[in-house]
Each structure stands twice: as structure tokens, then as C-alpha cells.
C-alpha positions, 0 to 999 in steps of 0.5 A: 485493525485501524487504518490512516487515510491515504497519504502521498509523497514523492510529488504524489507518485507514492502512496502510503497509509498506516495500520494499527493492529493492537499494539503493532503499527505498520506502514504500508507503501505502494511505491512510485514504480508499482504505481507507475506499472499499474496506472501509468507513469502519467497518472495523477495523484488522484488516479493513484489513490483511486487505484489503491482504494480499488485494490485495497483488498489485495493490499490488505492480504499482502499486509496479513501475509507478511505479518502472519505468513502466507503467499502474496499474488502479483502485483501485491507482492510489491507492496512494502510492509514496514513494522514501526516502533 
């Protein structure tokens, strides 16, 4: 599986990246609400990116569970996985 670099939107409050698994492409989004809860509402973009990087194993588990089935533990059950065309 290949991954893009982390990107931000919503003035740096929301973080996302894409993943390519063979011919399937996904967008994985950590919403503003999730990151506000985990990092604090005043967290900077850099702090939000650091949280995502530090929690990447759980985030990737959420991707795998959503695509192959399985359970997702909090807070990773709040990670949004979108299949792209």
C-alpha cells in the first residue's frame, strides 16, 4: 500500500491523506472534531499532524477494518475512510 503525504484543510484543523492499494484508492480523513477532541481546540496544524503521525498504526488499522471487515477501537472509529474513483 502506498500513501500520500499528510495534507490539511479547514485552516489546518482537518488532516487527511490518500492510500493506494493496487487499483483501489482511499482518502483517510481525521476530522476537525476528532482532532479537537484528541489534541485540543487550540492545537496548531503541526500539532495535529504530529498526532496523526504518532497514531498512524491505529489509523491504518481503521482503514484495514473498514475495507476488509473488523472492529475499530476509539478514537479510530471516528476516522473517515472514503473510497475514491
